[in-house]
N, C-alpha and C positions, 0 to 999 in steps of 0.2 A: 717902770720905777726904774733907776742908775743904784745902783754899792752904793752904796757908804763910804769915806775914804776911810782910811787907818789914819796915823802923824805914823811916818818912822820918826819924830825924835820927840826929848826928852820930853816933861815937864815941867811945870817951874811954877815956887811961891808965888802966889796972890793970881797964878791964870786968873779965870774965869769960864765956869763952862755950867754945862747943861746935860742933867740929869731924866734919860726915857728912860716910863717903868712903867711897868705895866700887876703890880704890887699885891698877891693872895687871889690874883683874877680877880683885878677891881680893873673898872679903865685906862685906859694910858691917865699919866698924869706926870708933867715932869716939874722939876727943880731949876730951876730957874736963878744967875746972879749968883754962884755959890762959886767956892773956886778950892786952889790949892791950895794943902796949908804946906805939907811936907809935901817937899822930891819927893825923897825914896825914905822907905824904911826895909824893916825883916814883912815880906809873908806869913802864907804855908807854914812855908820849907826853911827850915831855920838856918839862921847865917846868907843869903837868899836876899837880896834891897830889892827881890819881886816889887815893890806894892807903892802905894801912895799915898799920903791922907789929902783928903774927900774932905769942905762941908756939903755936899747937896743933900739935903735933907730925901731922908725913901725909905725902903716900910720892909716887914719883913718878903716876901716869898720878890725879890725886887736881885736876888742875888741873877749873875749877868746881862742888867742891864747895859747900857754905852753910856760912857761917859765923854763927852763931847766940848770940843776948843768954843768954844760961844764966834768966836770973828774968824773960824775958819770954816766952823761946822766938820771937822775930822773928830771921828775915838778916835780919841788920845791913854783909856784903858776904859777895862772892866772893871765895875763894880763890886762889890762879891763881900763886904762882908760888912761890919762894929764893932770898934769895942771903944771902952775907956776906954780917956789919956792917965793918964802916969799919976796922976793925983788924984785921980780916981771923983773929979768934980764933972768931965766934956765926959764928951760920946763925940766920937770920931768916927767919923766911917774908911773903909778903902778901895782900892781900886785896882785891879795888877795892869799894870804896865801890857802898852802896846805894841812893842819892841820885843822884849821880851814871850811875850804870846808866837809873832809872828819866827822870835832864834829858833823857840822850844817845836815852828811845825816846816821845821830843817832835816828838821826827822827824816829822814826814809818811811821809816811805816808811815808816812802824813802827806809822801809824794803826791799823792794826788791835793790833798786837800789845797795843799800848802801850792798848789799848779791853777788852780780856782782858783781860790784868795791874786800869786801874781793877773791872771789875765783880767778878774774885774777890778783889780787898780790901778792893769796895769804900771805894776811896778818894775 
């Protein structure tokens, strides 16, 4: 089985996604034809625009699930949280952007992991 490819590009509003998840130890579930709602938002670290809002249905325990571009099959983010919109009337999910994850893995302490990723991606 070939490794999934990672996207080095930015996500964009309206981009169609697929979320593959195994929530709460259940069998694999797909959320298809969902999309990017907002291209950039503050994530877990205050002041860092590391995340994007997406509208893929997810369940508890799905954190870390890949968010894939429906057209290319490349992983554009990792689902990791959900939160209420500022108006309190709707809920949306957050994904952390793959390019930011890759950038963080460039630190010397992650050299072995990053080398394995580069080899698998031929990046």
